[in-house]
SESE-626211 format. One record per residue (C-alpha): residue in one letter; residue number from 1; y, x, z. Coordinates in steps of 0.02 Angstrom, whole numbers, plus 32768, in hexadecimal, padded with zeros to 4 digits. Example, Ala and Ser with C-alpha at 12.3 -4.5 7.8 and 13.67 -1.06 7.14 Angstrom:
2
   koldren   romar      v      u      w
         A       1   7F1F   8267   8186
         S       2   7FCB   82AC   8165
This chain:
164
   koldren   romar      v      u      w
         M       1   446D   5074   2C7D
         T       2   440D   4FD6   2CA5
         L       3   445F   4F30   2C80
         P       4   4461   4EAB   2D07
         P       5   43D8   4E2A   2CE3
         D       6   4453   4D9E   2CC2
         Y       7   44B8   4E07   2C46
         A       8   441B   4E46   2BEF
         T       9   43E0   4D92   2BDC
         Y      10   448A   4D62   2B97
         I      11   4486   4DF0   2B17
         A      12   43D2   4DC6   2AE5
         G      13   4408   4D13   2AC0
         L      14   4499   4D40   2A4C
         P      15   448A   4D23   2991
         R      16   4449   4DB5   292A
         V      17   449B   4DFB   288E
         L      18   4455   4E84   2820
         A      19   44C5   4F0D   27D8
         G      20   44AD   4F65   2732
         A      21   4514   4FEE   26E2
         A      22   4518   5034   2633
         A      23   457A   50AD   25C7
         L      24   45CC   507F   2521
         I      25   45AD   511B   24B9
         R      26   45F4   512B   240A
         D      27   45F8   51A3   2378
         A      28   4693   51DD   2319
         E      29   4685   5145   22A6
         G      30   4688   50CD   233B
         R      31   45D1   509C   2330
         V      32   457C   506F   23D5
         L      33   44E0   50C6   2417
         L      34   4453   504B   243D
         V      35   43A7   506F   2484
         E      36   4305   5010   2466
         P      37   42A3   4FEE   2507
         N      38   41E5   4FEB   2502
         Y      39   41D6   4F6A   258D
         R      40   422F   4ED9   2535
         E      41   4267   4E9F   248A
         G      42   430F   4ED1   2443
         W      43   4391   4F58   245E
         A      44   43FE   4F8C   24F1
         L      45   4484   5005   2526
         P      46   4457   50A1   2587
         G      47   445C   5066   263A
         G      48   43FE   5003   26BB
         T      49   43F7   4FC9   276E
         V      50   446E   5010   27EF
         E      51   4409   5055   2881
         S      52   4481   5006   28FE
         D      53   4403   5006   298C
         D      54   440C   50C4   2982
         G      55   44CB   50C4   2984
         E      56   44E0   50DE   28C8
         T      57   4581   509A   287C
         P      58   4587   5046   27D1
         R      59   45DD   50E0   2786
         Q      60   4558   5153   27CE
         G      61   44D1   50DD   278F
         A      62   4517   50DE   26DE
         R      63   4518   519C   26DD
         R      64   446A   51AD   2729
         E      65   441B   512B   26B7
         T      66   446C   5176   261C
         A      67   442F   5224   264A
         E      68   4380   51E3   266C
         E      69   4375   517A   25CE
         I      70   43C2   51EC   254A
         G      71   43BC   5296   259E
         L      72   4479   52B2   259B
         D      73   44DD   52C0   263D
         L      74   4581   5277   2601
         E      75   4625   5265   265E
         I      76   463D   51AA   2672
         G      77   46E9   516A   2645
         R      78   474A   50D0   2676
         L      79   4701   5026   269C
         L      80   4710   4FBF   25FC
         A      81   46BF   4F1B   262F
         V      82   4672   4EC5   26C4
         D      83   4605   4E2F   26A1
         W      84   45B9   4DA9   2712
         V      85   4515   4D77   26C0
         P      86   44B9   4CE3   270D
         G      87   43FC   4CE9   2709
         A      88   4369   4C77   26F4
         G      89   42DF   4CAB   276A
         R      90   4345   4D3D   27AD
         P      91   43E4   4D58   2810
         P      92   4486   4D6A   27AE
         I      93   44B3   4E17   276F
         V      94   455C   4E6B   2777
         A      95   455C   4EDD   26DF
         Y      96   45D4   4F70   26DB
         L      97   45F8   4FC0   2632
         Y      98   464B   506B   2631
         D      99   4693   50D6   25A7
         G     100   460D   5156   257E
         G     101   467E   51AC   2501
         V     102   4670   51E6   244E
         L     103   45E3   5262   2432
         R     104   45E0   52F1   23B7
         E     105   4555   5302   2338
         D     106   4503   538E   239C
         Q     107   44FE   531E   2435
         F     108   44A5   5295   23D3
         K     109   4427   5317   2397
         A     110   440A   5347   244E
         I     111   43D6   5297   2482
         R     112   432C   5296   24D6
         L     113   42EC   51E6   24F8
         Q     114   4296   51B9   259A
         E     115   41EA   5199   2550
         E     116   41B1   512D   25E3
         E     117   4234   50A9   25B7
         L     118   427B   50C4   2509
         L     119   4237   50C3   2457
         S     120   42D0   50F4   23F0
         W     121   438C   50F7   23E1
         R     122   4407   50CB   2358
         L     123   44C0   50BD   2334
         V     124   4504   5013   2302
         A     125   45AC   4FE2   22BC
         R     126   4618   4F63   2316
         D     127   45EC   4EDC   2297
         Q     128   4532   4EF7   22BC
         V     129   453F   4EEE   237A
         A     130   451A   4E32   2384
         E     131   4482   4E49   2312
         F     132   4435   4ECA   2388
         L     133   4479   4E83   242B
         P     134   4480   4DC6   2410
         S     135   44AC   4D97   24C3
         A     136   4524   4DB7   2551
         T     137   4506   4E72   2537
         G     138   4545   4E69   2484
         R     139   45DF   4E07   24B7
         R     140   45FB   4E86   2543
         V     141   45F4   4F16   24C8
         L     142   4670   4EC2   2453
         A     143   46E7   4E9F   24E4
         A     144   46D9   4F56   2519
         L     145   46FB   4F92   2467
         D     146   4795   4F21   2465
         A     147   47CF   4F6C   250B
         L     148   47BD   501A   24C1
         A     149   4817   4FEB   241F
         D     150   48AC   4F93   246D
         G     151   48BA   4FFD   250B
         S     152   48B0   4F64   257A
         G     153   4865   4F67   2626
         T     154   47B6   4F3C   265B
         A     155   4773   4E9C   260D
         E     156   473A   4E1C   268D
         L     157   46A9   4DB9   2645
         E     158   4632   4D2E   2673
         N     159   4592   4D32   260E
         G     160   45EB   4D9F   2590
         H     161   4681   4D2A   257A
         R     162   472D   4D68   25AB
         V     163   4778   4D0A   263E
         A     164   4810   4D78   2660
């Protein structure tokens, strides 16, 4: 279907927002799985950009990115947090964080990192999250862990800070 020229121009002029999706994966002790990218400093959650131009949803993106990055095709659970993260030099990002579940020891042993993007992985305790993720991502992870612990609904965040 071809859009009328005036509608296509209207759509082209709308603000752009990026979407990212990740999975919060834990072990039986409640530690969080983090991955170390090779293309930037620091640590991250398994996840990445939602391929929305191809019709991918955030949930599908979280599952695809997790499978690509750690080699495990996991069932993605409920949405734990959604975060509006403003950017400097880039459009804002809407970051979706889903429950990736609690993995068994044999599943951790089966992790195969995507060598093109990742150097290593590790498990970190809740009290270490801010040390490894000292930004909106760290605050997002803590809000998601709180949502899991207290059974509350999805945490609505702005730059990692709870707004509702």
